[in-house]
N, C-alpha and C positions, 0 to 999 in steps of 0.2 A: 107707557111701557115702563116694565119694569128694568132699574137698570143693573147691567152685567157687572161682577164683581170678579175681576181677574184676581187670581191666588197664584200666589209665587210654586213652579215647582218643588217637590220634595228633595230636600237635599237628602243624599245618601247616609247612612250612619254610619256611625264610626267603628261599631258591627261589621257593616258591610264590607266597608274598607277593608276591616283587618280579614275578614272572611276571600277577601278579592288576592290580598298579599298573600295570605298563607296558600291558595290555590297554585299561584304561580311559583312560589317555591316549590311546593310538590312536584310542579312536571317540572321545574329547572332537577332537582333530584331524581326523579324518573329518567331525565334525558340524558345526565350524567351518567347514572347508574348502567342505562342501555350501552353507552360510550365504551364505560369502563369493561362489559361484559363481551363486548368485541372485541378491545385490545388486553384482556386478562390473560388468555391463554395463550397470546403472543411473548408477552412482558412475562410471562412465569417462565418460559421456555429460553428466552435468552439471560435472565437472572441466572438460571438453574443451569446452563450452558458455559456462561461468560462470569458473571459478578463469583458465583460461589466458588467455582472452580481456581482462581486468581486468588480468593481469601485464603481459601485451602491451600495451595501451594505456597503462599507466605508464610502461614502455620508449619507448612512444613519444612521450609528453608532454616527454620532454628529446631529441627529436628535430627535423630538418624533412626530411619526406617528403611525395612526392606522391602516393604508389602506383605509382611505373612506374620513377623512376631509383633510387639508391641513398638511403639515411638516412645523414642528416648529424646528427651531435651539435651540438648547442647550449647545452646543458646545463638552465638555468631561463631562456633568453629568451623562449621560449611563455608561461611565467606572466608574467613581467615584460612582455610587452606586452597580457595582459588588464588589467593594473593602467592601459594610458592608453587601452585599447578602447574607444570611446564605444557603440559596437554592443554589447558584453557590458554595460556597465551599464545599457544602457534596456534589454537579455534581464532585466537582474536587476532593474530596478526593475517591469519586468512582470509576473514572477515573483512579487515581493512581493506587487504591489498584487493579485492572481488568490487566493494563498495566503489574503491578509485576508482578500477575499471568500470566501471559498470554503470555510474551514475551520470558523468558528465557524457558518455558516449548514447546512453538513452534519451536524455535531452536534446543532444545536437542532433542525433539520425530520427526523433521526434519532429523535431523543429524543421529539418530541412524534408524530410516527407511529408510536414504539413506543407509548407509552401508549394512544395510540386504539385499536390493535389488540389491545391486552391484555386484551381483554373477551370474552365469552360472546355473542356473539350471533349471528344468521342470519348464513350464508354467512359466515364469517369465513376459514373457507381459502381460499376464492375473493378477499380482500380482501388477504390477507398474500401469497398469488402473484402478484398484478394489480401489489401493492407491489414486489417482488423482480425483475420483469418487465425493467424496463428496464436492471438492473445485468446481465444477461447478454447484453444487445444489443449487438453490435462498435461500436468509435468509427466505422466507416465508415458504419454506418447513423445512427447520433445524427449526425452531421457533416452528412449527406444531410438528416436531416429539421428539422436548427438551420438550412441553407443554403433552405428550404421555407417555413418556420416565421419566419424573419426578412430573408427579401428584399426588398429597400427597392420592389423593382420591384414582383414576384408574391408576395408572401409574404402568410401567411394574417394574421398579427398586423395587418401595414399596412391589409389589405384588411377589419380587423374596426376598427380605428381612421377608418377609411375611411368606410362605416357609421354609424359613430356621430359622426360627425362631426370625427371630433379632430386635432390634427395629425397626421402620419404621421413616422415617423423616420428616421432615417440605417440603424441596427440595425448589420449585418455589414460595412458601408460608411462608419462615421463612427468617426471614429479614439477618442472619448469614450465610445462605448458598445460598441464590437466585443467588448472585454474583459468587459465585464459579460455581453454574452451568451452568451459560453462560458463565463463561470462558471455563468448560468442551467442551460444544458445538459447543465455537469459535476454540477451539483447534482441535476440527472436523474437522468442515470445512476449516479451515486453516494451519493445519499442512502441507497438500498435497504439499500447493505451495512451502515452506520450504525445501521439501523433494524431488521436483523436480528440483530443484536450486543445491542443494547437492550432487543430486546425476551425473550431467551434470560435476559438479565442480571433481567430483570421478573419472570418466572416461578423465580428461585429468590430473591429473596427472601422470607423467611417469612412468612407468613400472619398468622401467631400476632402478629409488631409489629405489623401494622394492625391488627389486630383491639382490639389492647391500647389504642391507640393512640384508637381511635375508641370505644371504652368510658369513656377517659378523658375525652371530648368534645374529640376534636380533630375540626376538618374535616377535608376529602379533601384540600383544599389543604395546609392543616399537615401532614397525614400523610405527604404524597408529599413536602416536601421538609423536614421534619425526620426523618422515617423512611427513606422510599425513594430519596432523592439521595444519602444519606452511602454505602449499598451500592452505586452508582453509582457510584463515584468511580474505582478504578481500573478500570474498561470506559471512565470517559469519558477517563483518562487514554491508554488504549490506543487507542483510536477516533482523539482529537485525534494524534497520532503517528504513527498509520497514514495519515489522512488528509492531515497538514502533506508526509510523504514523496510522496504522490499528486498532491499542488497542485505541490512544487517540480518532479516529475519530467512535467509535463502538455507532452504532445505530439500524441497522435495526433488532439486534435480539432481543435486549432490547423492540423495539416497538411491534414484532409480538407475545410476550412472556408475559411480566410483567409491559410495559408500565411503567415503572421508578418505580416500588412497589416491594418490598411491604414495606410500610413506607419510601418511597423515595431511599433503600437500592442499587438500579439500577440506580438509575436516573443519568445518566453521563451526560458531556459537551454538548456533540450535544443535547440530548433528551432535555436537558434544554436550549437551544437556542428555538428548534423546538418547545416547548410548550410555550417559551415567545411570540413567533412570531406568530403560528400559531393558538392557543390558547387563550392566552392574551393580543393579537392583539396590541403587542409591537415590531414593529418592529426594530426600532431602536433601542430597548434595546437587543435585539437576534444579531442583528449586532455586536453590540460591543464585546456580550460573542462571537458571530464566530472569529472575529479579535483576539482576546484575547487567542483562541485556535489555531489561524495560527499562531501568534508569539512564541506559546507555543513549537508546531510542531516544526517553525526554530529553535528555540532556540536548540532544544532534536538534532537535523539534524546534525546542525555547532557543536556543542557538540563533538557527535560520531565522526563526518569527521575530525575535529581537532586533536582528540586525537589519532586515527586510522591512522593517519598520521604522529604523533610524533611517536607512535611507531611501523611505517613499514609497517601496515596491510592496508593499502588505498585501496579503493575500487572504489573511483571514481578520 
């Protein structure tokens, strides 16, 4: 019987290995191009509607331009003029006042509503939906509702005060009350956001910790402040930053109700730059105010983040 000679299997040549690597790279390139083909349109839209206007506004902030004639480079004159502009500082004070009224109230109200809705009761789904409805309402509808509620002549609130034989108020026509009314209506529309965030965070708190605290004799109030509240610290940082940014950017509700009045009592920074840019046609001056607002927002955000990290309650 002839001997059977076993030959080793042929090893792939270097040319075959190179060809295989090239095919893999080609597939990876095609996959990457396919992905970019899907996201490129949205990316271009985002760049066109956000990045480009931001860069253009920064360039405009160093120019004097009315939208029709040729722009004139003025350097930092627009920023220097803001320092001595009484109307601008009035807008700054109004914005700070609104922020002080709105942010703590929205955080505390959102926390209270979230705790109230974090229960197993009948129709809880309906209650949670009802709380969130004001958040999705448009600013125009909120402004119209504000006018009907707080109008000094025919508003519902003054009608109730009249029935109760209480003194009627000026509300949106009173410089001392107009910003408070806007803060209340903003709170009505925005507290739902903090409620939803807090509600989600409450449902993530380990129930074992709460049960252990109750077994050790802690009351519900002690369990909340000693166990639950520390777990909510990062969420509190997040909603505080978010609501502060919303507050310093207040515009839509002012535009639909008071247009900055009465006597500039509700003129905010955003309404100020809108008025300068689109009414007075001082686009460079308005752009400078916009970048001052951006710097203030950035400083507030960085300050809160740094403080939260030092205290161990960072959200980012």
